[in-house]
C-alpha positions as CSV (number, residue, x, y, z in Angstrom):
1,M,3.3,-16.5,1.8
2,R,1.7,-13.1,2.1
3,K,4.7,-11.8,4.0
4,I,7.0,-12.9,1.2
5,L,4.8,-11.2,-1.5
6,I,4.7,-8.0,0.5
7,A,8.4,-8.1,1.1
8,T,9.1,-8.7,-2.5
9,F,6.8,-5.9,-3.6
10,L,8.5,-3.5,-1.2
11,A,11.9,-4.5,-2.5
12,V,10.8,-3.9,-6.0
13,L,9.5,-0.5,-5.0
14,A,12.7,0.5,-3.4
15,M,14.7,-0.5,-6.5
16,S,12.3,1.3,-8.9
17,A,12.5,4.5,-6.9
18,S,16.0,4.9,-8.2
19,L,15.1,4.8,-11.9
20,P,15.9,8.0,-13.8
21,V,12.6,9.9,-14.5
22,S,11.5,13.4,-13.9
23,Q,11.1,14.3,-10.3
24,A,7.3,14.9,-10.5
25,N,6.8,11.7,-12.4
26,A,9.0,9.8,-10.0
27,Q,7.1,11.1,-7.0
28,G,3.8,10.1,-8.6
29,N,5.1,6.6,-9.4
30,V,6.5,6.2,-5.9
31,C,3.3,7.5,-4.3
32,F,1.2,5.1,-6.5
33,R,3.4,2.2,-5.5
34,L,3.3,3.0,-1.9
35,W,-0.6,3.4,-2.2
36,V,-0.7,-0.1,-3.8
37,A,1.7,-1.6,-1.2
38,R,-0.3,-0.2,1.7
39,N,-3.7,-1.2,0.4
40,T,-2.4,-4.7,-0.6
41,I,-1.9,-5.3,3.1
42,Y,-5.4,-4.0,3.9
43,K,-7.0,-6.2,1.1
44,A,-5.1,-9.3,2.4
45,N,-6.6,-8.6,5.8
46,G,-10.2,-8.2,4.7
47,Y,-10.7,-4.4,4.5
48,C,-13.7,-3.2,2.5
49,F,-12.6,-0.2,0.3
50,K,-14.7,2.9,0.0
51,T,-13.1,5.0,-2.8
52,A,-13.9,4.3,-6.4
53,R,-10.1,4.2,-7.1
54,A,-9.4,1.5,-4.5
55,I,-12.6,-0.5,-5.4
56,S,-11.6,-0.4,-9.1
57,Y,-8.0,-1.5,-8.3
58,F,-8.5,-4.1,-5.6
59,G,-12.3,-4.9,-5.6
60,N,-14.2,-5.7,-2.4
61,A,-14.8,-9.4,-2.9
62,G,-14.3,-11.2,0.3
63,C,-14.0,-8.0,2.4
64,M,-15.2,-8.1,6.0
65,Y,-14.2,-4.9,7.7
66,D,-15.6,-1.4,6.9
67,Y,-13.2,0.5,9.2
68,E,-9.4,0.5,9.0
69,G,-9.2,0.2,12.8
70,D,-11.3,-2.9,12.8
71,V,-9.0,-4.8,10.4
72,P,-7.1,-7.5,12.3
73,M,-3.5,-7.4,11.3
74,S,-0.3,-9.0,12.6
75,P,2.3,-6.8,14.2
76,Y,4.4,-7.3,11.1
77,D,1.6,-6.0,8.8
78,R,0.8,-3.0,11.1
79,E,4.6,-2.1,11.1
80,Q,4.6,-2.2,7.3
81,V,1.6,0.0,7.0
82,A,3.1,2.5,9.4
83,R,6.4,2.5,7.5
84,I,4.5,3.0,4.2
85,Q,2.5,5.9,5.7
86,A,5.6,7.5,7.0
87,Q,7.2,7.3,3.5
88,E,4.0,8.8,2.0
89,R,4.1,11.7,4.4
90,A,7.8,12.2,3.9
91,I,7.5,12.7,0.1
92,G,4.2,14.5,0.2
93,C,1.8,11.9,-1.3
94,R,-1.8,12.8,-1.4
């Protein structure tokens, strides 16, 4: 089920990236969506967020892992995180 939700989210992200908006606003929107997509995977796998932004958005209820490297993820989830990070780097997300 989680894979279906993540795949659906990524499909919506790809479609929304083509909407006509200013370039700066589009980049901000895409960066935010990529941030949410990446952290949704971490949240689903029990990561404990540290930043106020992430805690406010995702919460830490049920978290189990303080370090990203300790989070047990399936190969599929690791691949998705790597793809998202590559997209974030490519468009200059902070």
